[in-house]
C-alpha positions as CSV (number, residue, x, y, z in Angstrom):
1,M,-26.5,4.2,1.2
2,T,-24.4,6.8,3.1
3,Q,-21.7,4.2,3.6
4,R,-21.7,3.6,-0.2
5,N,-21.2,7.3,-0.9
6,D,-18.4,7.5,1.7
7,S,-16.6,4.6,0.0
8,S,-17.0,6.2,-3.4
9,L,-15.6,9.5,-2.1
10,Q,-12.7,7.6,-0.5
11,S,-11.9,5.8,-3.6
12,Q,-11.5,9.1,-5.4
13,N,-9.0,10.4,-2.9
14,P,-5.4,9.8,-3.9
15,V,-4.3,9.5,-0.2
16,S,-7.0,6.9,0.5
17,Q,-6.0,5.0,-2.6
18,A,-2.4,5.0,-1.4
19,Q,-3.5,3.8,2.0
20,Q,-5.5,1.0,0.4
21,S,-2.4,0.0,-1.6
22,I,-0.3,-0.1,1.5
23,S,-2.9,-2.3,3.2
24,K,-2.8,-4.7,0.3
25,L,1.0,-4.6,0.3
26,H,1.0,-5.4,4.1
27,H,-1.2,-8.4,3.4
28,A,1.1,-9.6,0.6
29,V,4.2,-9.2,2.6
30,N,2.7,-11.1,5.5
31,Q,1.7,-13.9,3.1
32,A,5.2,-14.0,1.7
33,Q,6.7,-14.2,5.3
34,S,4.3,-17.0,6.1
35,H,5.0,-18.9,2.9
36,P,8.3,-17.6,1.4
37,T,7.9,-19.2,-2.0
38,G,9.1,-17.4,-5.1
39,Q,5.5,-16.8,-6.2
40,M,4.5,-15.2,-2.9
41,I,7.6,-13.0,-2.9
42,E,6.9,-12.0,-6.5
43,Q,3.3,-11.1,-5.6
44,A,4.6,-9.0,-2.7
45,E,7.1,-7.3,-5.0
46,N,4.2,-6.5,-7.4
47,A,2.2,-5.1,-4.5
48,L,5.2,-3.0,-3.5
49,E,5.4,-1.5,-7.0
50,R,1.7,-0.7,-7.0
51,A,1.9,0.9,-3.6
52,E,5.0,3.0,-4.6
53,R,3.1,4.3,-7.6
54,S,0.0,5.0,-5.6
55,V,2.0,6.9,-2.9
56,A,3.8,8.8,-5.6
57,Q,0.5,9.8,-7.3
58,A,-0.9,11.0,-3.9
59,D,2.2,13.1,-3.2
60,G,1.5,16.7,-4.1
61,H,-2.3,16.3,-4.4
62,T,-2.9,17.1,-0.8
63,H,-1.3,18.2,2.5
64,N,-2.7,15.4,4.5
65,N,-1.1,13.5,7.4
66,G,-2.5,10.4,5.8
67,L,0.1,10.7,3.1
68,E,3.0,10.8,5.6
69,L,1.6,7.8,7.3
70,A,1.3,5.9,4.0
71,Q,4.9,6.8,3.1
72,S,6.1,5.6,6.5
73,M,4.2,2.3,6.2
74,L,5.5,1.9,2.6
75,E,9.1,2.1,3.9
76,E,8.3,-0.4,6.7
77,E,6.8,-2.9,4.2
78,R,9.7,-2.4,1.8
79,S,12.1,-3.3,4.6
80,E,10.1,-6.4,5.5
81,L,10.1,-7.6,1.9
82,E,13.8,-7.0,1.5
83,G,14.4,-9.2,4.6
84,L,12.8,-12.1,2.6
85,K,15.3,-11.9,-0.2
């Protein structure tokens, strides 16, 4: 039950949400790299947009190193995705 509460608290934290979006983006970019079809690239682009919004929403809500890490990871994934185009 404690684990459930921790997950609930994390889901309410904008930085945690941004990090989760980055994780999903990373997975989508990896899939697009493995299978560079138009559909996979589009899914990765959609994940990128969601991650960008999530990171933007987290910005200013907290002074947490996690946000800096999320921003850095977002840039890395954006570059990887651009390389597929």
